[in-house]
DOVEX-168764 format. One line per 3 residues: their letters; for each residue x, y, z of C-alpha. Coordinates in steps of 0.25 Angstrom, whole numbers, plus 2048, in hexadecimal, padded with zeros to 3 digits. Layout:
<pts>
A	X Y Z ~ ...
</pts>
This chain:
<pts>
MTK	72F 958 29C ~ 72F 966 296 ~ 72C 966 287
TEP	736 971 284 ~ 744 96D 283 ~ 74D 979 287
DIS	757 97E 27D ~ 760 98A 280 ~ 769 986 28B
YDF	770 990 295 ~ 776 98B 2A2 ~ 77A 996 2AC
GQT	77F 98E 2B7 ~ 787 982 2B2 ~ 78F 97A 2BC
KEH	798 96E 2BB ~ 78D 966 2C1 ~ 780 961 2BB
RQV	774 969 2C0 ~ 766 966 2C0 ~ 75A 96F 2C4
TDE	757 96F 2D3 ~ 74C 974 2DC ~ 755 97F 2E1
DID	757 983 2D2 ~ 748 984 2D0 ~ 746 98C 2DD
RMR	751 996 2DA ~ 74C 998 2CC ~ 73E 99B 2D1
VRI	743 9A6 2DA ~ 747 9AD 2CE ~ 73A 9AE 2C8
GTE	736 9BD 2C5 ~ 743 9C3 2C8 ~ 748 9CC 2BD
VPI	755 9C7 2B7 ~ 75E 9D3 2B3 ~ 763 9D4 2A5
QDP	76C 9DF 2A2 ~ 775 9DC 296 ~ 76C 9D7 28B
YNR	772 9D4 27D ~ 76B 9E0 277 ~ 768 9ED 27F
VAT	762 9F4 273 ~ 75B 9ED 267 ~ 765 9F3 25C
ADA	763 9F0 24D ~ 770 9E8 24E ~ 76B 9E0 25A
IRH	75E 9DC 253 ~ 765 9D8 246 ~ 76F 9D0 24D
YAY	765 9C8 255 ~ 75D 9C6 248 ~ 769 9C1 241
GIG	76C 9B8 24D ~ 760 9B0 24A ~ 762 9B0 23B
DDN	757 9BA 238 ~ 75A 9C6 22E ~ 74C 9CB 22E
PLF	74E 9DA 22A ~ 743 9DE 235 ~ 74E 9DB 23F
CDE	75A 9DE 237 ~ 758 9E9 22C ~ 754 9F7 231
AYA	750 9FC 223 ~ 747 9F1 222 ~ 741 9F1 230
RKT	73E A01 22F ~ 733 9FD 224 ~ 72C 9F3 22D
RWG	721 9F7 238 ~ 72C 9F7 242 ~ 734 A02 23C
TII	741 9FC 240 ~ 749 9EF 243 ~ 742 9E7 24E
APP	748 9DB 254 ~ 745 9CC 253 ~ 73A 9C8 25D
YFV	743 9C2 268 ~ 74F 9CC 266 ~ 74A 9D2 273
ETM	750 9C7 27B ~ 75E 9CD 278 ~ 75A 9DA 280
GVS	756 9DF 28D ~ 75C 9E6 299 ~ 755 9E2 2A6
RAK	751 9EC 2B1 ~ 756 9E2 2BC ~ 764 9E4 2BF
EIP	766 9D8 2C8 ~ 75E 9CC 2CE ~ 759 9CF 2DC
REA	763 9C9 2E6 ~ 759 9C0 2ED ~ 754 9BA 2E0
RER	762 9B8 2DB ~ 766 9B1 2E8 ~ 75A 9A8 2E9
GRG	75B 9A4 2DA ~ 76A 9A3 2DA ~ 76F 996 2D3
ALS	762 992 2CD ~ 764 988 2C2 ~ 773 98A 2C2
GVH	77A 97F 2BA ~ 76D 97B 2B4 ~ 76C 97B 2A5
SWY	761 985 29F ~ 75B 985 292 ~ 754 991 28B
SGD	747 98A 287 ~ 73D 994 281 ~ 737 9A2 280
AVE	729 9A8 281 ~ 72A 9B6 27B ~ 720 9C2 27A
LLV	724 9CD 271 ~ 71C 9DA 271 ~ 724 9E4 269
PVH	731 9E3 260 ~ 73F 9E7 264 ~ 743 9F3 25C
VGD	751 9F9 259 ~ 755 A01 265 ~ 74C 9FA 26F
KMT	752 9F7 27D ~ 74C 9ED 287 ~ 749 9EB 295
VKA	747 9DD 299 ~ 741 9D6 2A6 ~ 746 9C8 2A7
YIA	742 9BE 2B3 ~ 73F 9B0 2B5 ~ 730 9AE 2B4
SVE	72E 99F 2B7 ~ 736 992 2BB ~ 730 985 2B9
VKE	735 976 2BB ~ 733 96C 2B0 ~ 739 95F 2AB
SEF	741 95D 29E ~ 746 951 297 ~ 753 958 293
AGR	757 95E 2A0 ~ 74E 958 2AB ~ 749 962 2B6
TVH	748 96F 2B0 ~ 745 97D 2B4 ~ 73D 986 2AA
TTR	740 995 2AC ~ 739 9A0 2A5 ~ 740 9AD 2A4
RYE	737 9B9 2A0 ~ 73D 9C5 298 ~ 735 9D2 296
WVN	73B 9DC 28C ~ 737 9EB 28C ~ 73C 9F5 282
QRG	740 A04 285 ~ 732 A08 281 ~ 72D A00 28D
QLV	726 9F6 284 ~ 726 9E7 287 ~ 72D 9E0 27C
AVA	72E 9D2 27F ~ 72B 9C8 28A ~ 732 9BA 28A
DRL	731 9AE 293 ~ 73E 9A6 291 ~ 73E 997 296
YVA	74B 991 29B ~ 74C 982 29F ~ 756 97E 2A9
GGR	75A 970 2AC ~ 766 967 2B0 ~ 771 965 2A5
ERT	779 958 2A2 ~ 783 952 2AB ~ 78B 94E 2A0
PGE	78A 953 291 ~ 782 94A 289 ~ 77A 944 295
RKK	76D 949 28F ~ 769 940 283 ~ 75C 947 27E
YAE	763 94E 272 ~ 76E 944 271 ~ 769 93F 263
LVR	76A 94D 25D ~ 776 94F 254 ~ 77A 95C 24E
QSY	774 95E 240 ~ 77D 95E 234 ~ 779 963 226
AEE	77D 960 217 ~ 77F 96B 20E ~ 772 969 207
EIR	76A 96A 214 ~ 771 977 217 ~ 76D 97C 20A
RIE	75E 978 20C ~ 75F 980 21A ~ 764 98C 212
QEY	758 98B 209 ~ 74F 98C 214 ~ 756 999 219
EKE	754 99E 20B ~ 745 99C 20C ~ 743 9A3 21A
VRR	736 9AB 21A ~ 736 9B9 220 ~ 729 9C1 21E
GAT	72F 9CF 221 ~ 727 9DB 21D ~ 71B 9D3 217
PLF	710 9D4 222 ~ 70A 9C7 228 ~ 6FC 9CA 22B
WED	6F5 9C2 236 ~ 6E9 9C0 22E ~ 6F2 9B8 223
VQV	6F8 9AE 22E ~ 6F1 9A1 22E ~ 6F1 997 23A
GEE	6F9 98B 237 ~ 702 992 22D ~ 711 98F 22E
VPS	71C 99A 231 ~ 727 999 226 ~ 732 991 22D
LIK	740 997 230 ~ 74D 98E 230 ~ 759 990 239
GPL	765 988 239 ~ 76D 97F 238 ~ 770 985 246
TIS	77F 989 247 ~ 787 98F 253 ~ 788 99B 24A
DII	779 99D 24A ~ 77A 99C 25A ~ 785 9A6 25A
AFD	77D 9AF 251 ~ 771 9AF 25A ~ 77A 9B2 266
MGR	77F 9BE 25E ~ 771 9C3 25C ~ 76A 9C0 269
GSP	776 9C0 273 ~ 779 9B8 27F ~ 77B 9BE 28D
YIR	785 9B2 290 ~ 78E 9B2 284 ~ 799 9BC 287
AHR	7A7 9BE 283 ~ 7B4 9BE 28B ~ 7B4 9C7 297
RAY	7A5 9C9 296 ~ 7A3 9BA 296 ~ 7AC 9B9 2A2
LYR	7A5 9C4 2AA ~ 798 9BD 2A7 ~ 79D 9AF 2AB
RRH	7A2 9B5 2B8 ~ 794 9B8 2BC ~ 78E 9AC 2B6
PAA	798 9A1 2B5 ~ 78E 996 2B3 ~ 78B 99C 2A6
YPL	798 998 2A0 ~ 79B 989 2A2 ~ 7A8 984 29E
DEF	7AA 97E 290 ~ 7B1 972 28C ~ 7BF 979 28D
GIP	7BC 97F 29A ~ 7B8 98D 296 ~ 7AC 994 29C
DVV	7A2 997 290 ~ 794 99C 290 ~ 789 991 291
ERV	782 996 285 ~ 78D 98E 27D ~ 783 983 27D
HWS	77F 989 270 ~ 78C 987 269 ~ 794 97E 272
EEL	793 96F 270 ~ 799 96C 27D ~ 78F 974 286
ARK	783 970 27D ~ 786 961 280 ~ 786 964 28F
TGN	778 969 28E ~ 773 95C 288 ~ 773 961 279
PAP	77B 95B 26E ~ 77F 968 268 ~ 77E 977 26A
YDY	771 97D 267 ~ 76A 98B 264 ~ 765 995 26E
GAQ	756 993 26F ~ 754 9A1 26D ~ 759 9A0 25F
RFA	74D 997 25C ~ 743 9A1 262 ~ 749 9AC 259
WLC	748 9A3 24D ~ 739 9A1 250 ~ 737 9B0 252
QLM	73E 9B1 244 ~ 734 9A7 23E ~ 729 9B0 243
TNW	72F 9BE 23F ~ 732 9B8 231 ~ 724 9B3 230
MGD	71C 9BF 236 ~ 724 9CA 22E ~ 728 9D8 233
EGF	71A 9DC 237 ~ 718 9D1 241 ~ 71C 9D0 24F
LRR	720 9C4 257 ~ 718 9C5 263 ~ 71B 9B8 26B
FKI	723 9AC 26A ~ 725 9A0 273 ~ 72F 996 270
ELR	734 989 277 ~ 741 982 274 ~ 73E 973 272
RFN	74B 96D 26D ~ 75A 971 26B ~ 75E 978 25E
YVG	76C 973 25C ~ 777 978 253 ~ 775 973 245
DIT	766 972 246 ~ 75C 979 23D ~ 750 980 242
WCK	743 983 23A ~ 73B 98D 241 ~ 72C 98B 23E
GKV	71E 990 241 ~ 70F 98F 23F ~ 704 998 242
VEK	6FB 993 24D ~ 6F2 99E 250 ~ 6ED 9AC 24D
YEE	6E6 9B6 256 ~ 6E5 9C5 25A ~ 6EA 9CA 268
ESQ	6ED 9D8 26E ~ 6EB 9DF 260 ~ 6F5 9D5 25A
HLV	6F2 9CB 24E ~ 6FA 9BE 253 ~ 6FF 9B1 24D
KCE	704 9A6 256 ~ 70E 99C 24F ~ 713 98F 254
VWC	722 98F 252 ~ 72D 985 253 ~ 73C 982 24F
QDQ	73F 974 249 ~ 74C 96E 246 ~ 752 965 23B
RDR	74E 959 244 ~ 73F 95D 244 ~ 740 961 253
VTA	739 96D 258 ~ 743 975 260 ~ 73B 981 264
RGE	72C 983 264 ~ 722 98E 267 ~ 719 999 262
TLV	719 9A7 25D ~ 70F 9B2 25D ~ 710 9BC 251
ALS	708 9C9 250 ~ 705 9CC 242 ~ 6FF 9D8 23A
SRR	6F0 9D7 237 ~ 6E9 9DC 22A ~ 6DE 9E1 232
GGP	6E6 9E4 23F ~ 6F2 9EB 239 ~ 701 9E9 23E
VKL	705 9E2 24A ~ 702 9EA 257 ~ 70D 9E8 262
IVR	709 9E6 270 ~ 710 9F1 279 ~ 710 9F0 288
PAA	71A 9F1 293 ~ 720 9E6 29C ~ 719 9E4 2A9
WQE	726 9E8 2B1 ~ 728 9F5 2AB ~ 727 A01 2B5
NGE	721 A0A 2AB ~ 716 A03 2A3 ~ 716 A0E 298
IAE	71B A0A 28B ~ 71D A10 27D ~ 715 A0B 272
VSK	71C A05 266 ~ 71B A0C 259 ~ 71C A00 250
</pts>
């Protein structure tokens, strides 16, 4: 049984019949390993100041480093930079289509099997600046079979993404985990979350939550030096919630979705990918992502209510670190696993603790354990981050600049910041 309980759900092959994972599914998925997947229509082709600000606002972050050009000009970066995982909204791939042989051999793999976005392991090398454009290489890196208490036999697929900017610099590498498993034959069949009910709040409780928002700590321009950090110290917590459908919509407005499209554009996409638009209770085809706002479809996945995008909690934990490290720091890595569903109405406290300090590749690094905890005291996400900090003796953070292994020209331009 896997310890990770997958969170975000996508189902790109829904049929009327109940589907379980088959040996043929597994074989067809493994055929796809290493084959580059074309991405031609990213949400953001250019990292404009507006796009960066909208992303930050979509996670509830009004850090002026991401939102205020006049403020950002006075920092070491000299301009607005993007929140750490904004890069996932970008990237046009070199590949125009999947090779015919790979497409045919892998056709129909896991079609009709429910899939959850379950975690990310991300390495960041340089920030995204205003005006940046990205090329991305995306492919399946591994396919593993495991057992899950929630969904039985499951397929764990890791998709790798590598982003390179217009200067030829490798910006980020992400290994994204998706877990696919059979869904319910009838809504409510799975009882694992049956005891959970949607949280309600008294006026006084909302007032206490608002007081926690008032106390949010953001270091900003005051440097945090590596020498001053102590192993065992806690990172000031960050509150998010109670989660609303409006929060989820705000996140979609900032991060975007390749599947949420309007009118004729939705029809044209549905014509190519009909399984991505299962019928709602009124017989209308609608995007499968409505599990995040539709009671009806959320129940079909075995959940009592709609739930957040797991990527929201990743972004919140990144904000936890950027608030703590200030303008001079750089979030170098983060690895987050989703452990429980975060339902509409839930409160999330993002928390962290310093567990290690060391030096590597001319950087002064601090490793933190981070997690999300809800009002039921459940840990809904857990992982670790690695932050590069300024040093009193070593000076400002030195960025690591290198090209991606797949670039034809290995020469890159040095960053000035």
